[in-house]
Each structure stands twice: as C-alpha cells, then as structure tokens.
C-alpha positions in Angstrom: 0.0 0.0 -0.1 1.2 3.5 -0.9 -0.1 7.0 -0.1 0.5 10.1 -1.5 -0.6 13.3 0.4 -1.1 16.7 -2.2 -2.0 20.3 -1.6 -4.6 19.5 -4.3 -6.3 16.3 -6.1 -8.2 16.9 -9.4 -10.2 13.7 -9.3 -11.3 14.3 -13.1 -14.6 15.1 -11.5 -14.0 17.5 -9.0 -11.2 19.1 -6.6 -10.1 18.0 -3.2 -8.0 20.0 -1.0 -5.2 18.5 1.6 -5.6 15.1 0.1 -4.4 11.7 0.5 -4.3 9.7 -2.9 -3.8 5.5 -1.7 -3.3 2.3 -4.2 -2.1 -1.1 -3.7 -0.8 -2.6 -6.7 -2.5 -1.3 -9.9 -5.8 0.2 -8.0 -6.6 2.9 -6.4 -7.7 2.3 -3.0 -9.1 5.7 -1.8 -8.7 9.7 -2.7 -9.9 11.6 0.5 -9.1 14.6 2.8 -6.5 13.9 4.7 -6.8 15.9 7.6 -4.3 16.0 10.4 -2.2 12.6 8.8 0.8 12.8 8.4 1.4 9.4 7.3 1.8 9.2 3.5 4.8 8.2 1.9 5.0 11.0 -0.5 3.9 14.4 -1.2 3.5 16.8 -3.6 1.5 19.9 -4.6 -0.8 18.5 -6.9 -1.8 15.1 -8.6 -4.3 14.8 -11.6 -5.2 11.9 -13.3 -3.2 10.3 -16.3 -4.2 12.7 -19.5 -5.4 10.8 -22.5 -5.1 11.9 -25.9 -8.2 10.3 -28.2 -6.7 11.1 -31.4 -3.3 11.1 -32.6 -0.6 9.6 -34.7 2.5 9.0 -32.8 4.7 6.0 -33.4 3.4 6.1 -36.8 4.3 9.5 -37.9 7.9 9.3 -35.5 10.3 12.1 -34.0 13.2 12.7 -35.9 12.3 10.3 -39.0 12.3 11.8 -42.4 8.6 12.6 -43.9 8.4 9.8 -46.5 8.9 7.3 -43.7 5.9 8.6 -41.4 3.2 5.6 -41.9 0.0 6.9 -40.8 -1.6 6.7 -44.3 -2.0 4.0 -46.8 -1.5 4.8 -50.1 -2.6 1.5 -52.0 -6.1 2.2 -51.8 -8.9 4.6 -50.7 -10.8 2.1 -48.8 -8.8 -0.2 -46.8 -10.9 -0.7 -43.5 -9.3 -3.6 -42.0 -5.9 -1.8 -41.6 -4.7 -1.8 -38.0 -2.8 1.1 -36.9 -1.2 -0.6 -33.8 0.5 -2.6 -37.0 2.7 0.5 -38.3 3.0 2.0 -34.4 6.9 1.7 -33.1 7.2 2.4 -29.5 11.0 3.6 -29.8 9.6 7.1 -31.4 11.1 9.4 -28.6 7.5 11.5 -28.6 6.1 8.7 -26.6 8.8 9.7 -23.3 8.0 13.6 -24.0 4.5 12.5 -23.6 4.7 10.7 -20.4 6.9 13.5 -18.6 4.3 15.8 -20.0 1.5 13.8 -18.2 0.1 12.0 -21.4 0.3 8.6 -20.2 -2.5 7.0 -22.9 -3.0 7.5 -26.7 -5.5 6.5 -28.8 -4.1 6.0 -32.5 -5.7 6.6 -35.5 -4.7 5.9 -38.9 -4.5 8.9 -41.1 -7.2 11.2 -43.1 -5.3 10.6 -46.6 -7.8 7.7 -46.9 -11.6 7.5 -47.1 -11.7 4.7 -44.4 -8.1 4.5 -42.9 -8.5 1.0 -40.5 -9.0 0.3 -36.8 -8.0 2.7 -33.9 -5.3 1.5 -31.2 -5.6 2.5 -27.5 -2.3 2.4 -25.5 0.2 2.5 -23.1 2.9 5.4 -23.8 5.2 3.8 -21.6 5.1 0.7 -22.5 8.3 -1.3 -24.2 6.7 -2.5 -27.5 3.1 -2.7 -28.7 1.9 -5.8 -27.4 2.2 -4.7 -23.9 0.9 -1.0 -24.9 -2.7 -2.3 -26.5 -5.1 -1.8 -23.9 -7.9 -1.9 -26.1 -9.7 -0.7 -29.6 -12.3 2.8 -30.2 -13.3 2.1 -33.7 -12.8 2.5 -37.3 -11.1 5.6 -38.8 -12.8 7.4 -41.6 -12.6 10.4 -43.1 -14.6 13.2 -45.4 -13.8 17.0 -46.8 -11.1 17.7 -48.2 -8.5 15.2 -47.3 -9.4 12.6 -49.0 -9.9 14.5 -52.5 -6.0 15.5 -51.9 -4.9 11.7 -52.7 -5.8 11.5 -56.4 -2.0 10.7 -56.9 -1.8 8.3 -55.0 -2.6 4.6 -55.7 -6.4 2.7 -56.0 -9.6 4.1 -56.7 -9.2 8.2 -55.2 -11.9 10.9 -55.3 -11.5 14.2 -56.7 -14.5 15.5 -55.0 -16.3 15.5 -51.6 -19.7 13.9 -53.5 -16.7 11.2 -55.0 -15.6 10.7 -51.6 -19.2 10.1 -49.8 -20.1 7.9 -53.3 -17.3 5.3 -52.8 -18.3 5.0 -49.1 -21.9 4.8 -49.7 -21.5 1.7 -52.0 -19.0 0.1 -50.1 -21.8 0.2 -47.0 -24.5 -0.2 -49.4 -23.2 -3.4 -51.4 -22.3 -4.7 -47.9 -25.7 -4.4 -46.4 -27.0 -5.9 -49.3 -25.3 -8.8 -49.0 -26.2 -9.1 -45.6 -29.9 -9.2 -46.2 -29.3 -11.8 -48.7 -28.1 -13.9 -46.2 -25.3 -15.3 -47.9 -24.5 -19.1 -47.6 -21.9 -20.6 -45.1 -19.5 -21.8 -47.5 -19.4 -18.2 -48.9 -16.4 -16.2 -47.9 -16.4 -13.1 -46.5 -13.6 -10.6 -46.9 -11.8 -8.8 -44.1 -12.6 -5.7 -45.3 -16.6 -6.6 -45.3 -16.3 -8.3 -41.9 -15.4 -4.1 -41.1 -18.3 -2.8 -43.1 -20.9 -5.4 -41.4 -19.6 -4.7 -38.0 -20.2 -0.8 -38.6 -23.1 -1.6 -40.3 -24.3 -3.3 -37.1 -23.1 -0.9 -34.5 -20.9 -3.0 -33.3 -18.2 -0.4 -34.0 -18.2 3.1 -34.0 -16.8 5.3 -37.6 -14.9 7.7 -36.1 -15.0 10.3 -38.8 -12.3 13.3 -39.7 -14.7 16.3 -40.7 -13.7 19.9 -39.9 -16.6 21.7 -41.8 -20.6 22.0 -40.9 -21.9 21.2 -44.4 -19.4 18.4 -44.1 -20.7 17.1 -40.6 -24.2 17.6 -42.5 -23.4 15.0 -45.0 -22.2 12.2 -42.1 -25.6 12.6 -40.6 -27.2 12.1 -43.8 -25.3 9.1 -44.1 -26.0 8.3 -40.5 -29.2 8.3 -41.5 -29.0 6.0 -44.4 -27.1 2.9 -42.5 -27.7 3.7 -39.1 -24.5 4.2 -38.4 -22.6 5.0 -34.3 -20.0 7.4 -35.3 -18.1 10.1 -33.8 -16.9 13.6 -35.0 -13.0 14.1 -34.9 -11.7 17.3 -35.2 -14.7 20.0 -36.4 -12.2 23.0 -36.3 -13.9 25.1 -39.1 -17.4 25.1 -37.5 -18.1 28.6 -36.0 -22.1 28.2 -35.0 -23.2 26.0 -32.2 -26.3 24.7 -34.6 -24.5 21.7 -35.8 -23.3 21.0 -32.7 -27.1 21.1 -31.0 -27.8 18.7 -33.6 -24.7 16.3 -32.5 -25.9 16.7 -29.2 -29.2 15.8 -29.6 -28.5 12.7 -31.7 -25.6 11.8 -28.7 -22.9 11.8 -30.9 -20.1 13.2 -29.7 -17.5 15.3 -30.6 -13.5 14.6 -30.1 -12.1 18.6 -30.7 -9.0 19.9 -31.8 -6.5 20.5 -32.3 -6.1 23.9 -31.0 -3.2 25.5 -31.8 -2.2 24.1 -35.4 -1.7 26.3 -38.1 -4.9 26.8 -40.5 -3.1 25.1 -43.6 -6.0 24.7 -45.6 -9.1 26.3 -47.2 -11.4 24.2 -45.1 -9.6 25.6 -42.0 -10.1 29.2 -43.2 -13.1 29.4 -40.2 -10.9 28.1 -37.9 -10.0 30.2 -34.4 -9.7 29.4 -30.8 -13.0 31.5 -30.2 -14.9 28.9 -32.0 -14.8 26.5 -28.8 -17.9 28.4 -27.4 -19.8 27.5 -29.9 -18.9 24.0 -28.9 -19.6 24.7 -25.1 -22.5 26.8 -25.7 -24.2 23.6 -27.1 -23.6 21.5 -24.8 -22.9 18.5 -26.5 -20.3 15.5 -25.4 -16.8 16.3 -26.3 -13.1 15.6 -25.7 -10.1 17.2 -26.8 -7.3 15.5 -29.1 -3.6 16.6 -30.0 -3.6 14.8 -33.6 0.2 14.6 -32.3 2.3 15.7 -34.6 0.2 18.4 -35.7 0.2 19.6 -32.1 3.0 17.6 -30.1 1.1 15.3 -27.7 3.0 16.6 -25.0 1.4 20.1 -25.0 -2.1 18.5 -24.9 -2.8 20.4 -21.3 -1.2 23.6 -23.0 -4.6 23.6 -25.1 -6.9 23.8 -22.1 -5.9 27.3 -21.6 -8.4 28.8 -24.4 -11.3 26.5 -22.7 -10.2 28.5 -18.9 -10.4 31.6 -21.1 -13.9 31.2 -22.0 -15.1 30.5 -18.5 -13.9 27.1 -17.3 -12.8 26.3 -14.3 -9.7 24.7 -14.0 -11.5 21.4 -12.7 -13.4 21.2 -15.5 -10.6 22.2 -17.9 -8.7 19.3 -16.5 -12.0 16.8 -16.9 -11.6 17.4 -20.6 -8.2 15.7 -20.9 -9.2 13.2 -18.7 -12.7 11.9 -17.8 -14.3 13.3 -20.8 -11.5 11.7 -22.8 -11.5 7.7 -21.4 -15.7 8.0 -21.4 -15.6 9.2 -25.5 -12.9 6.2 -26.3 -14.0 3.3 -24.1 -11.5 3.8 -21.1 -13.8 5.3 -18.3 -13.8 2.0 -16.8 -10.3 2.1 -15.8 -9.3 5.5 -16.5 -10.2 9.1 -16.2 -11.0 9.5 -12.7 -9.1 9.2 -9.5 -11.7 6.5 -7.4 -11.7 3.4 -5.6 -10.7 0.5 -8.3 -9.8 2.2 -11.3 -6.2 2.1 -12.4 -3.6 3.9 -10.3 -2.7 5.9 -13.3 -2.0 9.5 -12.0 0.5 12.6 -12.1 2.2 14.5 -9.3 2.7 17.7 -10.1 5.5 20.4 -8.3 2.7 23.3 -8.5 -0.4 24.3 -10.6 -0.2 22.5 -14.1 -1.7 25.7 -15.7 1.3 27.4 -14.2 3.9 27.3 -17.3 6.7 27.1 -14.2 4.5 23.6 -13.1 6.2 20.7 -14.2 5.1 17.1 -13.3 7.7 15.1 -10.7 6.4 11.6 -10.8 4.2 9.8 -13.2 2.4 6.6 -12.0 1.0 4.0 -14.8 -1.1 1.6 -13.2 1.0 1.4 -9.7 4.5 1.5 -11.6 6.3 4.6 -11.2 7.2 5.7 -14.3 10.6 7.4 -15.5 9.9 11.0 -16.3 12.9 12.9 -16.7 
C-alpha cells in the first residue's frame, strides 16, 4: 500500500484540498481529505489523473524520421477498412517519452485522414516497451470526409476528386455490404476482411470515427448516419463557427473529439478555424473531448490547449476533466481511467505546482501503480 499527499487532488470530476491518494498494486484504494494525517509515503503539490489523447498518430509519424517514412496513411487504396494502426506503431518513437513527461500516459492512435476509411484505432500505454504490451483496447474505425481524401488523387487505387466522390465510394461499399447481409450469404461463401469490418459498422458493433472539419461536411455525415444507421464520432470540427450543428449532434448523442486547437490553418477548409470557435462547442452542450492530432500539435502540449477553455469560462477542474474523464468516456476507457476513484487504475501524475502555471512540471507519474521515468 502506497499513499501520496497533495495540496490539491483533481479527481477528474472535482478537486479535493489537503488530500491523500492511496493505491495498492495497480488499483486506487481511496482518494480523500487527509486531515491531520502525516503518514503519507510521498508528498507533492498537485495530483491529476493521467492525461489521455483520444486522437493522434504518435508512433506512426515518428520524431526524427523523414516524412517519407511516416506510416499514418496507406496509399495503395482509398478504402482499407481492415488495416490496423497498431501494425505501424513503433514504440521507440522518442515522442512517447516526451508525452509521459508531460503527463499524457495514454493514446488512441488512429490511421491518418488521407484514406476514406483508414482502419482500426489502437488505444495504447505510452510507457510500454512494445506494441503488444502497449495495447489496452480498441476505439473504432477511422474514416475521413471533406478535403483530405480528395487531396490524395496521386496515390494508388480508386481515389475521389470531390466530396461527392468521397461519399459515393463510401456509400457504395456500405450499400453493397448491407445488401449481401440481407441475402444471408451461405456459410460456405467467404466474407472478405474488409467486409467483416463494414458489417460490424452496419450492425452498430463498431464506431466510425470520422475526420471532418466543416459544418456542411458534418451535415453530409449525418445523412450517411441516417441512411445506414451508423454509430459515429465527429473528429476535429475546427472550422465550425456556429453552435447549430453541435446542437444537432447533442440531440443525436454523437460525441465530438475536438481539435487540435493550436495548429496552423494550412488549408481552405480551415479558413474559419479559431480558438474562439470553442465557445460554440461549449454553448451547445454536446459531449466532447480534446485531441492533439500529434504531430500536428505535439502530444505533450495537450494540457496547454486547455488555456483557451479556461479563457472562455471553464474552471481548472472542468478543464482537466476534458483531457481525463471526457476523453476516457468517448474512447471507452472510463471503467479504468479518466477519474481518480477506488478500483480504477492507479494512473496519475504528481506536479510540483499548479499544472496551469507554466513554471510547473510533473515530478512523478504512475502508470497502473508503476512509477515511470519522466526525466
């Protein structure tokens, strides 16, 4: 049994002053006001839950490697639903260590946005030594609409030139898979690996996580949702500059994985991108989390993006809840991560001061009860 005393513990839902966190092995035993207790094993100023990045390409686009070695996008075909992001992750990417030192202990790694359907996401421990040890779960199938798939016309395979071309290719694949499902194919008739994934989407067993920035592209996605009864998340939405489409997403219980906030608006579909657009996200009441899209924004800067949410009126407790509890809920980690409470994983970060003070930094990190090297 190990106990750590802190001036403040942010639990992911609230903040406790003069508090004590106790854990045994990989599980938290208690988080409570410490009162006059002086028997803690360690002490620090602040404890937060481990931060979680719900959308990134860490380990696929690797620090110190030339761009022609990045593996976020597969250029052989526009729809490659059965690809697996995990197969391209290399855990010796030095960005993983930087992330751990910044308090980001978990990542949801997704294929890139050049493909209409890019493949399966992998949820990883950033501190693991290899991908089998890193993998803790899955979080849907990555897709992309809008500008990005239309910009890959020089790649191999069947490629769209327009938004309607992108959606026609995706709609055609889903339609054909649905029709074959209706006919109840005979057992001896093989189903391709790609179609197995499409069928899982049509049955609602997997979430389609869709890269999309603009309001009308989100509207087009909703038409696809209605046509095929898909379960989806909206990933990015940085060009949305009105709360209306977010209200519709809220009404449909479709979450948003927002961001990245501090990236350069390098393409026309981001011409309305601005940190003040966060106000529309907050106003709508839609469920949302926050990504880095690493390396678009370096993952260890996930916390820094929260300053804009605080500027727009959120408390520090609410802001920390975005990159802990909210992110965990959206990608299916909430049973073990996202908040500090009994029986959840002992995964947390100890700080020498207020995390939002630029002079503060993590002094210790624990992943499932194991002390991590954050030098």
